C-alpha positions as CSV (number, residue, x, y, z in Angstrom):
1,M,-19.1,-30.5,-32.9
2,C,-22.7,-31.6,-32.1
3,I,-25.3,-29.4,-33.7
4,R,-28.3,-31.5,-34.4
5,E,-30.0,-33.8,-31.8
6,S,-30.1,-36.6,-34.3
7,D,-26.3,-36.6,-34.4
8,R,-25.9,-37.2,-30.8
9,T,-24.9,-40.9,-30.5
10,P,-23.7,-42.3,-27.3
11,G,-20.0,-41.4,-26.7
12,F,-19.8,-39.2,-29.7
13,C,-20.0,-35.8,-28.3
14,R,-18.5,-36.3,-24.9
15,P,-14.9,-36.6,-26.0
16,V,-15.2,-33.5,-28.2
17,A,-16.8,-31.6,-25.4
18,L,-13.9,-32.5,-23.1
19,I,-11.4,-31.5,-25.6
20,V,-13.1,-28.1,-26.1
21,L,-13.2,-27.7,-22.4
22,S,-9.7,-28.5,-22.0
23,M,-8.7,-26.0,-24.7
24,I,-10.6,-23.4,-22.8
25,V,-8.9,-24.1,-19.6
26,V,-5.5,-24.2,-21.2
27,F,-5.8,-21.0,-23.2
28,A,-7.8,-18.9,-20.7
29,A,-5.9,-19.8,-17.5
30,P,-3.3,-17.4,-16.4
31,A,0.2,-18.6,-15.4
32,Y,-0.3,-19.0,-11.7
33,G,2.6,-19.1,-9.2
34,Y,3.7,-15.4,-9.0
35,T,4.7,-14.0,-5.6
36,P,5.8,-10.5,-4.6
37,T,9.5,-11.6,-4.2
38,G,9.6,-14.1,-7.1
39,P,11.9,-13.5,-10.1
40,V,9.2,-12.5,-12.5
41,V,7.7,-9.8,-10.2
42,T,11.1,-8.7,-8.9
43,K,12.2,-7.9,-12.5
44,M,8.9,-6.0,-13.1
45,V,9.4,-4.0,-9.9
46,N,13.1,-3.2,-10.8
47,Q,12.1,-1.9,-14.1
48,G,9.2,0.1,-12.7
49,I,11.6,1.7,-10.1
50,S,14.0,2.6,-12.9
51,Y,11.1,4.4,-14.6
52,L,10.3,6.4,-11.5
53,E,13.9,7.3,-11.0
54,K,14.2,9.0,-14.3
55,L,11.5,11.5,-13.2
56,T,12.7,14.9,-12.2
57,D,11.3,17.8,-10.2
58,K,10.1,19.4,-13.4
59,D,7.7,16.5,-13.8
60,F,5.8,17.7,-10.7
61,G,5.7,21.4,-11.0
62,G,5.6,23.4,-7.8
63,G,3.4,25.8,-5.9
64,D,0.3,24.6,-4.1
65,P,1.2,21.7,-1.8
66,F,-2.4,20.5,-2.0
67,S,-2.5,20.3,-5.8
68,T,-3.1,17.0,-7.5
69,I,0.5,16.9,-8.8
70,A,1.9,17.5,-5.4
71,G,0.0,14.6,-4.1
72,E,1.4,12.5,-7.0
73,A,4.9,13.4,-5.9
74,I,4.3,12.1,-2.3
75,L,2.7,8.9,-3.7
76,I,5.6,8.2,-6.0
77,G,8.0,8.7,-3.1
78,Y,5.9,6.4,-0.9
79,A,6.0,3.7,-3.6
80,H,9.7,4.0,-4.1
81,H,10.4,3.8,-0.4
82,K,8.0,0.8,0.0
83,C,10.1,-1.0,-2.7
84,R,13.6,0.2,-2.0
85,H,13.7,1.6,1.6
86,D,16.1,4.2,0.5
87,P,15.4,7.6,2.1
88,D,18.3,9.1,0.1
89,S,16.5,8.5,-3.2
90,P,15.7,11.7,-5.2
91,A,12.1,10.4,-5.5
92,V,11.8,10.0,-1.7
93,K,13.5,13.4,-1.0
94,R,11.2,15.1,-3.4
95,A,8.2,13.5,-1.6
96,M,9.6,14.5,1.8
97,K,10.0,18.2,0.7
98,T,6.4,18.2,-0.6
99,A,4.9,16.3,2.5
100,Q,6.8,18.9,4.8
101,A,5.2,21.7,2.7
102,V,1.7,20.2,3.3
103,V,2.4,20.2,7.0
104,N,3.7,23.6,7.1
105,S,0.8,24.9,5.1
106,L,-1.7,23.3,7.5
107,K,0.1,24.8,10.5
108,N,-0.1,28.3,8.8
109,G,-3.9,28.0,8.2
110,G,-3.9,25.9,5.2
111,G,-3.9,28.7,2.6
112,K,-6.7,28.6,0.1
113,T,-9.4,25.9,0.5
114,P,-7.5,22.9,-1.0
115,Q,-9.6,20.7,-3.2
116,K,-7.4,17.6,-2.8
117,R,-6.9,18.1,0.9
118,T,-8.0,14.6,2.2
119,Y,-6.2,12.8,-0.5
120,V,-3.0,14.7,0.1
121,I,-3.2,14.4,3.9
122,A,-3.9,10.7,3.6
123,I,-0.9,10.0,1.3
124,A,1.3,12.2,3.4
125,V,0.4,10.2,6.6
126,L,1.3,6.9,4.7
127,F,4.6,8.4,3.6
128,F,5.8,9.7,7.0
129,A,4.7,6.5,8.6
130,E,6.6,4.4,6.1
131,V,9.8,6.4,6.2
132,D,10.0,6.8,10.1
133,A,6.9,7.1,12.1
134,D,8.9,7.9,15.3
135,A,10.9,10.6,13.7
136,Y,8.0,12.3,12.1
137,R,5.5,11.9,14.9
138,S,4.9,15.7,15.2
139,E,4.1,15.8,11.5
140,L,1.7,12.8,11.9
141,Q,-0.1,14.6,14.8
142,V,-0.6,17.8,12.6
143,L,-2.0,15.7,9.8
144,Q,-4.3,13.9,12.2
145,Q,-5.7,17.1,13.6
146,Y,-6.7,18.5,10.2
147,L,-7.9,15.1,8.8
148,M,-10.4,15.0,11.5
149,Q,-11.2,18.7,11.1
150,Y,-12.0,18.1,7.4
151,Q,-14.3,15.1,8.1
152,S,-17.9,15.8,7.6
153,G,-20.3,15.7,10.6
154,N,-22.0,12.5,9.3
155,G,-18.7,10.7,9.0
156,A,-18.0,11.2,5.3
157,F,-15.1,12.8,3.6
158,C,-15.7,14.9,0.6
159,Y,-14.5,17.9,-1.4
160,P,-14.7,21.3,0.4
161,D,-17.6,22.6,-1.7
162,D,-19.7,19.3,-1.6
163,D,-22.7,18.8,0.6
164,P,-21.9,15.4,2.4
165,K,-25.6,14.6,2.6
166,K,-25.8,14.8,-1.2
167,S,-22.4,13.8,-2.4
168,G,-20.2,12.1,0.1
169,D,-17.1,10.9,-1.6
170,I,-16.5,7.1,-1.4
171,S,-13.0,7.3,-3.0
172,M,-11.9,10.1,-0.7
173,S,-13.4,8.3,2.3
174,Q,-11.3,5.3,1.6
175,Y,-8.1,7.3,1.8
176,G,-9.4,9.1,4.9
177,M,-10.0,5.7,6.6
178,L,-6.6,4.4,5.5
179,A,-4.9,7.4,7.1
180,I,-6.9,6.9,10.3
181,W,-5.9,3.2,10.3
182,T,-2.2,4.2,9.8
183,L,-2.3,6.8,12.6
184,D,-3.9,4.3,14.9
185,R,-1.4,1.6,14.3
186,N,1.4,4.1,15.0
187,G,-0.1,5.1,18.4
188,I,-1.4,8.7,17.4
189,P,-4.4,9.5,19.7
190,L,-7.7,9.4,17.8
191,D,-11.3,10.0,18.5
192,Y,-12.7,6.6,17.7
193,N,-16.3,7.9,17.8
194,R,-15.4,9.6,14.4
195,V,-14.3,6.2,13.1
196,T,-17.6,4.8,14.1
197,E,-19.5,7.6,12.4
198,S,-17.5,6.9,9.1
199,L,-18.4,3.2,9.3
200,Q,-22.1,3.9,9.9
201,W,-22.2,6.4,7.0
202,L,-20.6,3.8,4.6
203,L,-23.2,1.3,5.7
204,R,-26.1,3.7,5.1
205,V,-24.9,4.7,1.6
206,Q,-24.4,1.2,0.3
207,D,-26.8,0.6,-2.6
208,P,-29.4,-2.1,-1.8
209,G,-27.8,-4.1,-4.6
210,G,-24.4,-4.2,-2.8
211,G,-22.4,-1.7,-4.6
212,W,-21.2,1.9,-3.8
213,P,-21.3,4.9,-6.1
214,Y,-18.5,7.5,-6.4
215,H,-20.8,10.2,-4.9
216,A,-23.1,8.8,-2.3
217,Q,-26.4,10.2,-1.1
218,D,-26.9,9.8,2.7
219,P,-30.6,8.8,3.7
220,G,-29.7,9.8,7.2
221,P,-29.4,7.9,10.5
222,G,-32.2,5.4,11.2
223,K,-33.4,5.2,7.6
224,G,-33.2,2.4,5.2
225,N,-30.7,2.2,2.3
226,I,-31.7,4.1,-0.8
227,A,-30.8,3.4,-4.4
228,Q,-27.7,5.1,-5.5
229,S,-26.5,6.3,-8.9
230,K,-26.1,3.2,-11.1
231,R,-24.0,5.1,-13.5
232,E,-21.4,5.9,-10.7
233,M,-21.3,2.3,-9.3
234,T,-18.1,0.8,-10.6
235,D,-15.9,-2.1,-9.5
236,S,-13.4,0.5,-8.2
237,M,-16.0,2.1,-5.9
238,A,-17.3,-1.3,-4.7
239,L,-13.7,-2.2,-3.7
240,A,-13.2,1.2,-2.2
241,G,-16.4,1.0,-0.1
242,G,-15.6,-2.4,1.1
243,S,-12.0,-1.6,1.9
244,S,-13.1,1.4,4.0
245,L,-15.4,-0.7,6.1
246,L,-12.7,-3.4,6.8
247,I,-10.1,-0.8,7.5
248,G,-12.3,1.1,10.0
249,G,-13.3,-2.3,11.6
250,D,-9.7,-3.1,12.1
251,A,-9.0,0.3,13.7
252,L,-11.7,-0.5,16.2
253,R,-10.2,-3.9,16.7
254,L,-13.5,-5.6,15.6
255,W,-11.5,-8.5,14.2
256,G,-9.6,-8.8,17.5
257,E,-5.9,-8.4,17.8
258,T,-5.1,-9.0,14.1
259,N,-1.7,-10.7,14.6
260,D,-0.9,-14.4,14.1
261,D,-0.1,-16.1,17.3
262,A,1.9,-18.6,15.3
263,D,4.1,-15.9,14.0
264,P,6.5,-13.9,16.3
265,G,5.8,-10.8,14.3
266,I,9.6,-10.1,13.4
267,P,10.6,-11.6,10.0
268,G,13.5,-13.8,10.7
269,L,13.2,-14.5,14.4
270,P,12.3,-18.1,15.7
271,K,8.7,-18.7,15.9
272,A,8.8,-19.4,19.6
273,I,9.7,-15.7,20.3
274,K,6.8,-13.5,21.2
275,V,7.5,-9.8,21.4
276,Y,4.9,-7.5,23.1
277,K,3.8,-4.3,21.2
278,E,2.0,-1.7,23.3
279,D,-1.3,-0.5,22.1
280,K,-1.0,3.2,22.9
281,N,-4.6,3.9,22.0
282,V,-6.3,1.1,24.0
283,R,-7.8,3.5,26.4
284,Q,-9.2,5.8,23.7
285,R,-10.6,3.0,21.6
286,K,-14.3,2.3,22.3
287,R,-16.4,-0.1,20.2
288,G,-19.6,1.4,21.4
289,S,-22.5,-0.1,19.5
290,M,-20.5,-1.0,16.5
291,T,-20.0,-4.7,15.9
292,E,-18.5,-6.8,13.1
293,T,-21.9,-8.3,12.0
294,P,-23.2,-5.4,9.8
295,I,-19.8,-4.8,8.3
296,K,-19.3,-8.5,7.2
297,R,-23.0,-8.6,6.0
298,A,-22.2,-5.5,3.8
299,I,-19.1,-7.2,2.4
300,G,-21.2,-10.1,1.5
301,F,-23.6,-8.0,-0.4
302,M,-20.7,-6.2,-2.1
303,R,-19.2,-9.5,-3.2
304,G,-22.6,-10.4,-4.7
305,W,-22.7,-7.2,-6.6
306,R,-19.2,-7.7,-8.0
307,Q,-20.1,-11.2,-9.3
308,K,-23.1,-9.8,-11.1
309,N,-21.1,-6.8,-12.4
310,P,-17.6,-8.1,-13.2
311,Y,-15.0,-5.7,-14.2
312,K,-14.5,-5.4,-17.9
313,K,-11.6,-3.8,-19.7
314,S,-12.6,-0.8,-21.5
315,G,-10.8,2.3,-23.0
316,L,-9.5,4.9,-20.6
317,D,-10.5,4.1,-17.0
318,W,-9.1,4.0,-13.5
319,Y,-7.5,0.6,-13.9
320,Y,-4.3,1.2,-11.9
321,Y,-6.2,2.9,-9.0
322,R,-8.6,-0.2,-9.1
323,I,-5.8,-2.7,-8.8
324,Y,-4.2,-0.9,-5.8
325,T,-7.7,-0.9,-4.2
326,L,-8.1,-4.5,-5.0
327,E,-4.9,-5.5,-3.2
328,R,-6.0,-3.4,-0.2
329,F,-9.5,-5.0,-0.1
330,E,-8.2,-8.6,-0.3
331,S,-5.5,-8.0,2.3
332,F,-8.0,-6.7,4.8
333,V,-10.3,-9.5,4.0
334,E,-7.5,-11.9,5.1
335,I,-7.2,-10.5,8.6
336,A,-11.0,-9.8,9.0
337,S,-11.7,-13.4,8.3
338,G,-8.6,-14.9,10.0
339,A,-7.4,-16.4,6.8
340,P,-3.8,-17.3,6.5
341,K,-1.5,-14.8,4.5
342,D,-1.6,-15.9,0.9
343,L,1.3,-14.7,-1.2
344,S,0.0,-16.1,-4.5
345,P,-3.7,-15.9,-4.7
346,A,-5.6,-16.3,-8.0
347,W,-6.6,-12.6,-8.2
348,Y,-3.0,-11.6,-7.8
349,N,-1.7,-13.9,-10.5
350,R,-4.4,-12.7,-12.9
351,V,-3.4,-9.0,-12.5
352,V,0.3,-9.8,-12.6
353,D,-0.3,-11.4,-16.0
354,E,-2.1,-8.3,-17.2
355,L,0.7,-6.1,-16.0
356,K,3.3,-8.2,-17.7
357,Q,1.6,-7.5,-20.9
358,T,1.2,-3.7,-20.5
359,Q,4.5,-2.7,-18.9
360,G,6.4,-0.4,-21.3
361,A,9.9,-0.8,-22.5
362,D,10.9,2.1,-20.3
363,G,9.6,0.1,-17.2
364,G,6.5,2.3,-16.6
365,W,2.8,1.7,-17.2
366,T,1.5,4.4,-19.5
367,D,-1.7,2.7,-21.1
368,R,-5.4,2.8,-20.6
369,S,-5.7,4.9,-17.6
370,L,-7.0,8.2,-16.5
371,T,-4.0,8.6,-14.1
372,R,-0.8,10.0,-15.4
373,P,1.9,7.4,-16.2
374,P,4.0,8.0,-13.1
375,V,0.9,7.5,-10.8
376,S,-0.1,4.4,-12.8
377,T,3.4,3.1,-12.3
378,A,3.3,3.8,-8.6
379,F,0.0,2.1,-8.2
380,A,1.2,-0.9,-10.1
381,L,4.4,-1.2,-8.0
382,L,2.4,-1.0,-4.8
383,F,0.1,-3.8,-6.2
384,L,3.0,-6.0,-7.2
385,I,4.8,-6.0,-3.8
386,R,1.5,-6.6,-1.9
387,S,2.1,-3.2,-0.1
388,T,-1.0,-3.4,2.1
389,Q,-0.3,-7.1,3.2
390,K,3.2,-6.0,4.0
391,T,2.0,-3.1,6.0
392,I,-0.5,-5.1,7.9
393,F,2.1,-7.7,8.8
394,T,4.7,-5.3,10.1
395,M,2.2,-2.9,11.9
396,S,0.0,-5.6,13.4
397,Q,2.9,-7.6,14.7
398,G,5.2,-7.0,17.7
399,T,8.3,-4.8,17.4
400,L,11.2,-4.4,19.7
401,Q,11.9,-0.7,19.8
402,G,11.2,2.2,17.4
403,G,10.3,1.0,13.9
404,Y,9.2,-2.2,12.4
405,G,11.0,-5.6,13.0
406,L,14.4,-5.7,14.6
407,P,15.6,-2.5,16.4
408,K,17.7,-0.3,14.2
409,D,20.6,-0.8,16.6
410,T,21.4,-4.5,16.3
411,T,24.8,-4.2,17.8
412,D,23.9,-5.8,21.1
413,I,21.4,-8.6,20.6
414,R,21.4,-12.3,20.6
415,V,18.7,-14.9,20.5
416,E,18.6,-17.3,23.6
417,G,15.7,-19.7,23.8
418,T,12.7,-17.5,23.7
419,Q,14.4,-14.3,24.8
420,I,16.4,-11.6,23.0
421,K,19.4,-10.7,25.2
422,G,22.4,-8.4,24.9
423,R,25.8,-9.7,23.7
424,P,29.3,-8.3,23.3
425,V,29.8,-7.0,19.8
426,A,32.7,-9.3,18.9
427,A,30.7,-12.5,19.4
428,Q,27.5,-11.4,17.6
429,V,28.1,-12.4,14.0
430,S,26.8,-16.0,14.1
431,D,23.7,-14.9,16.0
432,M,23.0,-12.3,13.5
433,L,23.4,-14.8,10.6
434,D,20.9,-17.1,12.4
435,I,18.4,-14.3,12.2
436,L,19.2,-13.1,8.6
437,E,19.1,-16.7,7.2
438,A,15.6,-17.4,8.4
439,D,12.5,-16.7,6.4
440,G,12.7,-13.0,5.6
441,A,15.1,-10.9,7.6
442,G,14.9,-8.4,10.5
443,D,14.8,-4.7,9.7
444,T,18.6,-4.3,10.1
445,E,20.5,-1.8,8.2
446,G,24.2,-1.5,7.2
447,K,24.6,1.5,9.6
448,S,23.6,-0.7,12.5
449,I,26.7,-2.7,12.2
450,P,29.5,-1.3,14.4
451,E,32.9,-0.5,12.9
452,N,34.6,-3.0,15.4
453,L,32.4,-5.9,14.5
454,E,34.7,-8.7,13.4
455,L,34.3,-12.2,11.9
456,D,35.4,-15.0,14.2
457,S,39.1,-15.4,14.7
458,D,38.9,-19.3,14.6
459,P,39.7,-20.2,10.9
460,V,37.0,-22.9,10.7
461,V,34.2,-20.7,12.2
462,R,35.4,-17.7,10.2
463,S,35.3,-19.7,6.9
464,T,31.7,-21.0,7.7
465,Q,30.6,-17.4,8.4
466,M,31.9,-16.2,5.2
467,D,30.2,-19.1,3.3
468,R,26.9,-18.0,4.9
469,L,27.5,-14.4,4.1
470,E,28.2,-15.1,0.4
471,R,25.0,-17.1,0.1
472,L,23.0,-14.2,1.6
473,V,24.5,-11.5,-0.6
474,R,24.0,-13.7,-3.8
475,G,20.6,-15.2,-3.0
476,S,18.6,-13.6,-0.1
477,Q,15.3,-12.0,-1.1
478,S,15.8,-9.6,1.7
479,W,17.5,-6.3,1.0
480,Q,18.4,-6.0,4.8
481,A,20.2,-9.3,4.8
482,R,22.1,-8.5,1.5
483,R,23.1,-5.1,3.0
484,V,24.5,-6.7,6.2
485,A,26.3,-9.5,4.1
486,A,27.8,-7.1,1.6
487,R,29.2,-4.9,4.4
488,L,30.7,-7.7,6.5
489,L,32.2,-9.4,3.4
490,G,33.8,-6.1,2.5
491,K,35.3,-5.7,5.9
492,S,36.7,-9.3,5.9
493,D,39.9,-8.5,3.9
494,E,39.6,-11.9,2.3
495,L,40.5,-12.4,-1.4
496,R,38.0,-15.4,-1.7
497,V,34.9,-13.1,-1.3
498,V,35.8,-10.9,-4.2
499,P,33.6,-12.8,-6.8
500,S,30.6,-12.4,-4.5
501,L,31.3,-8.7,-4.1
502,I,31.6,-8.3,-7.8
503,Y,28.2,-10.1,-8.2
504,A,26.7,-7.7,-5.6
505,L,27.7,-4.7,-7.8
506,S,24.5,-5.5,-9.8
507,D,22.2,-5.7,-6.8
508,P,19.0,-3.7,-7.2
509,D,19.6,-2.1,-3.8
510,K,21.9,1.1,-3.8
511,S,23.3,0.5,-0.4
512,V,24.4,-3.1,-1.2
513,R,26.1,-1.9,-4.4
514,R,27.9,0.8,-2.4
515,Y,29.1,-1.7,0.2
516,A,30.3,-4.1,-2.5
517,R,32.2,-1.3,-4.2
518,D,33.9,-0.1,-1.0
519,G,34.7,-3.7,0.0
520,L,36.4,-4.4,-3.3
521,R,38.4,-1.2,-3.0
522,F,39.5,-2.2,0.6
523,I,40.4,-5.7,-0.4
524,S,42.3,-4.7,-3.5
525,R,43.9,-1.6,-1.9
526,R,42.7,0.3,-5.0
527,F,41.0,3.0,-3.0
528,D,40.3,5.3,-6.0
529,G,39.8,2.9,-8.8
530,F,36.9,1.2,-10.6
531,D,34.3,3.6,-9.4
532,L,30.6,2.9,-9.6
533,S,28.1,5.8,-9.5
534,D,25.1,5.8,-7.2
535,D,22.6,5.4,-10.0
536,P,24.4,3.3,-12.7
537,D,22.8,2.0,-15.8
538,P,23.3,-1.6,-16.9
539,G,26.1,-0.8,-19.2
540,E,28.1,0.9,-16.5
541,I,27.5,-2.0,-14.1
542,E,28.7,-4.5,-16.6
543,S,31.8,-2.5,-17.5
544,V,32.9,-2.1,-13.8
545,Q,32.2,-5.7,-13.1
546,G,34.4,-6.7,-16.0
547,R,37.3,-4.6,-14.8
548,W,37.0,-6.1,-11.3
549,R,36.9,-9.6,-12.8
550,D,40.1,-8.8,-14.8
551,W,41.8,-7.6,-11.7
552,Y,40.8,-10.7,-9.7
553,L,42.1,-13.0,-12.4
554,T,45.5,-11.5,-12.0
555,M,45.3,-12.7,-8.3
556,N,43.7,-16.0,-9.1
557,P,44.2,-17.0,-12.8
558,K,42.4,-20.3,-12.4
559,Y,39.1,-18.9,-11.2
560,V,36.2,-19.3,-13.5
561,F,33.4,-16.7,-13.3
562,L,30.1,-18.5,-13.8
563,D,27.9,-15.5,-13.2
């Protein structure tokens, strides 16, 4: 190394400096290239879900539906459904029971003044909308009514006993805005003047340096920004304040119609297809005097504050809350700026690296956080799957009828040119495969396949269809596509598909495993043998797969199992 000026001869220090710089780059750079559906993240998500599935009702107590622990139950069910889309999961059923209790309590007067009311209402809104916004529309309307009732007159959200002018809550306001955005995107009528009031409050309480505190003092309309508590200004609150502005701006459509014209809006459909989605709130939505300029300027100040005050790992903090908020902020930045969707940005890769190091042997995240391990795990999973980006994509794009993506009843559709048309059931398999094999897959479910749907009777076409189905059940990243493939293969009554169905017994999706099990029973005519429980551990799966392999080798002794 070069220490003294007299030692610096031409060409002497430069190579050493380059070596040192290279070492810094090599050892400091995280392993980039992770994506929400890549193998590394998928494995982490599967392990995290296994951790959540081991939780029982006793882990969440009972009683007050507005308690912190009740809100945690809904959050965990929301995270589970976001990852697995399984309404029959115990975690989702527990969340549904709790969310319904919240709605019933509100309809009956709300009981005692609930401290966590805004948080719990917001999480319940996200949960109902995620499971089925159409089926739970009445619940969403009740939640919307009380959410607006609990909003303070100046636009802030805060605890019941707080004076919003002295201590408006940035964290709570973020969840209030997220609930408002979700209601807006699902066509629940809103008073958009209240959205504008929230945005104006957020702009007023931003510290002149660019950050936001946990509890913000409101200088009042028409007055300049005042210095906020430096002690309460953290990276989490900066992200929460910035996210709230961007979320509210999108609810007012300040970024325009935030859908990608190059994208049909339905994963798996040809890009040429455009599907219209009615904006049910277009008449109620008024921008008034609010424009995008002050919001984007505030985001610029906030970014400057974060650069000067980078997040540093410490002891116990709100790390998992923070990364969930980070994913939300960056996802809304994408649509506000019109940037393309990025599945592997640098910030995402850095956090995935951190989560890899801290995930416990039981699949959960239990370290360094002020949140309970189940909540930390739920936040980590929502981050890993890019939950906000997924929600923005599905809710900002066109849908066909009721729900996201393809209609739940796909028994009478086909793609012809740029139109979606009906088709007799018996001739639909190839058209459905065209959809499922594209990037992503439609929101189809096994139950949407009619019992009389059959593979083609022509031997050549039938063989090609089965080849395509086997590729889907073994390799598709889409749980929808794997469900469809497993069920059709199981109905084929073809011995050749048995190895693929045996492979599907280890699928992370419960419905895929169930279709594979039932298909093997049907093909083998062993209707009561080699059972697989709904929630098997790896040992049970391996044992059942081994027994099915042994049976298949009695039918085809020359077959070699490579997987």
